[in-house]
C-alpha positions as CSV (number, residue, x, y, z in Angstrom):
1,X,114.1,83.9,89.2
2,X,110.8,83.6,87.3
3,X,109.4,81.1,89.7
4,X,110.0,83.5,92.7
5,X,108.6,86.4,90.7
6,X,105.5,84.5,89.7
7,X,104.9,83.1,93.2
8,X,105.2,86.6,94.6
9,X,102.7,87.9,92.0
10,X,100.3,85.0,92.8
11,X,100.5,85.7,96.5
12,X,99.9,89.4,96.0
13,X,96.9,88.7,93.8
14,X,95.4,86.2,96.2
15,X,96.0,88.5,99.2
16,X,94.4,91.5,97.3
17,X,91.4,89.4,96.3
18,X,90.9,88.1,99.8
19,X,91.0,91.6,101.2
20,X,88.6,93.0,98.7
21,X,86.2,90.0,99.0
22,X,86.3,90.1,102.8
23,X,85.6,93.9,102.7
24,X,82.6,93.4,100.3
25,X,81.2,90.6,102.5
26,X,81.6,92.7,105.6
27,X,80.0,95.7,103.9
28,X,77.0,93.7,102.7
29,X,76.7,92.1,106.2
30,X,76.7,95.4,108.0
31,X,74.1,96.9,105.7
32,X,71.9,93.7,105.8
33,X,71.0,94.2,102.2
34,X,69.7,90.7,101.4
35,X,67.5,90.3,104.6
36,X,66.2,93.9,104.2
37,X,65.2,93.1,100.6
38,X,63.4,90.0,101.6
39,X,61.4,91.9,104.2
40,X,60.5,94.8,101.9
41,X,59.5,92.5,99.0
42,X,57.8,90.0,101.3
43,X,59.9,87.1,99.8
44,X,61.5,85.8,102.9
45,X,60.9,82.2,101.7
46,X,63.3,82.9,98.8
47,X,66.3,84.1,100.9
48,X,68.3,81.0,100.0
49,X,67.7,81.8,96.3
50,X,69.0,85.3,96.8
51,X,72.1,84.0,98.6
52,X,72.7,81.4,95.9
53,X,72.2,84.0,93.1
54,X,74.7,86.3,94.8
55,X,77.3,83.5,95.1
56,X,76.8,82.1,91.6
57,X,77.0,85.6,90.1
58,X,80.2,86.4,92.0
59,X,81.9,83.1,91.0
60,X,80.6,83.4,87.4
61,X,81.9,86.9,87.0
62,X,85.2,86.0,88.5
63,X,85.7,83.0,86.1
64,X,84.7,85.2,83.2
65,X,87.3,87.8,84.3
66,X,90.0,85.1,84.8
67,X,89.5,83.6,81.3
68,X,88.8,86.8,79.4
69,X,85.3,85.7,78.3
70,X,83.1,88.4,76.9
71,X,79.4,88.6,76.2
72,X,78.4,90.7,73.2
73,X,75.0,92.2,73.6
74,X,73.1,94.7,71.5
75,X,72.4,98.1,73.1
76,X,68.8,96.9,73.7
77,X,70.1,93.9,75.6
78,X,72.1,96.1,77.9
79,X,69.0,98.0,79.1
80,X,67.8,95.4,81.6
81,X,71.3,94.9,82.9
82,X,71.7,98.7,83.4
83,X,68.4,98.9,85.2
84,X,69.2,96.1,87.5
85,X,72.7,97.5,88.2
86,X,71.2,100.9,88.9
87,X,68.6,99.4,91.3
88,X,71.4,97.7,93.1
89,X,73.5,100.8,93.4
90,X,70.5,102.8,94.5
91,X,69.7,100.2,97.2
92,X,73.3,100.1,98.4
93,X,73.4,103.9,98.6
94,X,70.1,104.0,100.4
95,X,71.2,101.4,102.9
96,X,74.4,103.1,103.6
97,X,72.7,106.4,104.1
98,X,70.2,104.8,106.4
99,X,72.9,103.1,108.5
100,X,74.9,106.2,109.1
101,X,72.0,108.6,109.3
102,X,73.5,111.1,106.9
103,X,70.4,113.0,105.8
104,X,69.0,113.9,109.2
105,X,72.4,115.1,110.5
106,X,73.0,117.0,107.3
107,X,69.6,118.6,107.4
108,X,70.0,119.6,111.0
109,X,73.4,121.1,110.4
110,X,72.4,123.3,107.5
111,X,69.0,124.0,109.1
112,X,66.8,122.3,106.5
113,X,64.7,120.0,108.6
114,X,61.5,121.3,107.1
115,X,62.9,120.9,103.6
116,X,64.3,117.4,103.8
117,X,62.4,116.2,100.7
118,X,64.0,119.0,98.6
119,X,67.4,118.1,99.9
120,X,66.9,114.5,99.0
121,X,65.6,115.4,95.5
122,X,68.6,117.7,94.9
123,X,70.9,114.8,95.8
124,X,69.1,112.4,93.5
125,X,68.9,114.9,90.6
126,X,72.6,115.8,91.1
127,X,73.5,112.1,90.8
128,X,71.4,111.6,87.7
129,X,72.7,114.8,86.0
130,X,76.3,113.8,86.9
131,X,75.8,110.3,85.6
132,X,74.3,111.5,82.4
133,X,77.1,114.1,81.9
134,X,79.7,111.4,82.4
135,X,77.9,109.0,80.0
136,X,77.3,111.6,77.3
137,X,80.6,113.5,77.4
138,X,83.2,110.9,78.3
139,X,81.8,107.7,76.8
140,X,83.5,106.7,73.5
141,X,81.0,105.8,70.9
């Protein structure tokens, strides 16, 4: 009975991982994040390095999760990681917004075409205030 149960759990885990991984790859492919970054930063010659970094980071994080490895860093050591993660999330949100043209459609619907900058700044400040609120109020010290 244990063998069947464990086999079923392994199958469900692998199927879930395959679905999530495929979805992430499709999402990054549709948004063209890596090629777009190479064009913006004029580092097209390093595109293989970007790809290898993404693969090594994914595999490394997966192995760390599988084996329960942890890295203990001081709060000062977390600052660069937080900045890099924030840049990635910002780029991902900007790419998604660009792909689906949310802002122009939203500005047109609520008749704010002339005030698009204010709409964008309100969205950014709302995100920052919400993140700070979550961090300050709900983070256990």
